[in-house]
N, C-alpha and C positions, 0 to 999 in steps of 0.2 A: 547517374545516381538521382538526380533531381526528378527525372521521369519515374524511376523505380519507386522513390519516395512518395510521389503524387499517386501513383497506382496503388500502393499499399494503404495510404490514407483512405483513398476512394473505396477500396475493397473492404477495409475494416468498417468503414461508415456504412456500407451496404449491409454488412453482416451484423454489426452491433450498433445501430443508430442511437440506442437509448442507454449505452454503457454509462455506468456511474458507480460511486462507491456502494458497496453492498452492505457496509456497516450501518446499523440503525443508530442515528444521533439526531438531536434537535438543536444543539448549539455548539460553539467552538470547544468548550470544555469537554462535553460529552464525546465529541470527534477524537480529540486527544487521547482521552481515556480509553476508547474503543480501539484506536490504532495501537496503543501500547499493549493492550490485551491481546491484539491479533498476531503478535510475534509467534511464529512457530505453531500457529493453530489456525483454524478456519473462521471465516467471517460468520458462518452459521453458528459455530460454537459460541463465539463471542456474543452474538445477538440473543443467545439463550440466557446468558447471565446478566447482561446490561440492564434489562428492565428493572430488577429489584435493586441492583447496584445504584443506579441513577436515582431511584426513589429514595434510597437510604442516604445517599451522598449527592445531592443535587448541584452542589457547587464546591469550588476549592476550599472555602472556608470550613465546610462541614468535613469534608474528606480529610483535610489537613490534621484534624483532631481525632480521627478515627483510630481505633486500636487495630493493629495489624491482623490479629486473629479474626477480628469481625469482618475485615475486608476479605480475608482469605476464604471465609465461609461462603461469601457470595460467589467467589470465582473459582472454587477449588475443582470444578469439573474441567477446566482448561489447563493446558500445559505450563508449567513454570509458574504456578499460581502464587507461590511464596514470594519469589523475587518480584513478581508483578504487583503485588500487594504492597511491598515495600516501596517500589518505584512510585505507584500511585499516590501514596501518602507523602512521600518525599517531593514529588513534583507539585503537588497541591501546596505544600508549605512554601515552596520557593515562589510559586505564582502569587500566593497571598503576601509574602514578605518583600518581593522584589518587584511585583508587577500589579499591585493593588487588586489582586483577585482576578486579573484579566489575562487571558492566554496570550503571550507575546506573538508578534507577527514577523519577527525576523529569524532567519536561520541560526544566527549565533546564539540568540537568547533561547530559542527552541532546544537547540542541541546541548545547552547548558542545564537542561532539566533532567533529572534522574530518569533513566529508562528511555531517553529520546536520542536516537541516532539519526543519521541522515535520511534514511527511507522514511521514518516516521515524520520527521520535520517536513520533508518534501510533501507528504500526504497532506498534512495540516495546512502548510503554505497554499497549496493548490485549492484544497476543497473548502477551507475556511476563509482564506483571504484572496482567492482568485489570482494567485501569483503563479505565473508560468513555470512549471517544473515537471519532471517526470520522476516518479519514485520507482526504483528498481527492486522489485521483490523477486522471488524464485521464478514466477511466471514470465515476467518482463525479460529477465536474464536468459531464460531458456529460449524463449521465442526470438530474442534478438540475435542470438548466436546462430540458431537454426537457420534464420531467414538471411544470414550473412550481413546483419546490420552492425555486428560486433564481431570481434575476433574470438576464436576458440579460447576457452579458459580466461576470458576477460573478468575482471572484478566487477562488482556492481557499479562502482564509481567510473570505471572505464566504459561499461555499457552506457551509463547515463550520459557521459561525455560524448560518445559516439552518436547517441541519438540526438543530441542537441545540434550536432553538426549536420546531421542529415535531414531532420524535419524542421519545418517552419515553426517559430515560436508560438504562433497562434494556434497550433494544432497539439501542443504539448500536453495540456490538461486532460482533454478528452482522449487523446492518443494513449495516454497512460492506462486509462480504463479500459480501452478497447484491446490493447495488448494483454491486459490481464484476463479479459473475457476470452480472448483467442486462446490463451495458454490454458485457461480453466475449462473451457468447453470444446476446443478443437485440437490444439497442439499440447496434448497431455504429456506428462513426464513419461508415463507408462501407457502403452497402447494408444499412441496418437492417431487421430482420424485422418491419415494421410490419404485414404482412398477418396475422400471428397474435398480435399484442401486446394483452395484457389492458388496457393503459393507453392504447389508441389514441384514445379519446375525450377524454381529459384532455391528451393530449400537445401540446406547443406547438411541435414540430418543423414548420417551415413547409413542408418537402417531403414530409411524410408520406403524402399522397395518391399520390404517385409510386411508393411502395413498398408500397402496400396490396394 
């Protein structure tokens, strides 16, 4: 498995040497907001609404005092916008009241914020604070199972723990982005590009021959 892991890391590095977060942000608060907004929608859709959102609410203090309807108007083009607006105001209030307006840097504190689950916390820990984590979204989960890095029907947490056991800690942050890119641009949920996939021979996807 060690050789397999090294080969996967090397191959993904060759395919996506510049893989990084595709959400647009300039500080930790903007990152947190963008990741919360990205749930069940695309980064492209989020990047379309955040410029005006960040301009209107540049920090937790301002956003914590916003009217929910006003926040909704900024983000109504993305899914679950009502709940997300509520979460953004709520997490901003908690950051102001409990963390002096600064985004916390521990998993426990992040997950205590409204709208922040393990995946969102991992993204913030890695990209804002450079703490080694692997956030498991739908792309990472799908790719990990297809490549035999996690068992079929594994939960996101099970996939995350499996990846931690397989790959060296110093690869986790970039590997997370590379697995997302691989799932987004190569190993798609529908019509995966199996015909030119470097991992075809080890892939466990039962329908891969149909897409060869």
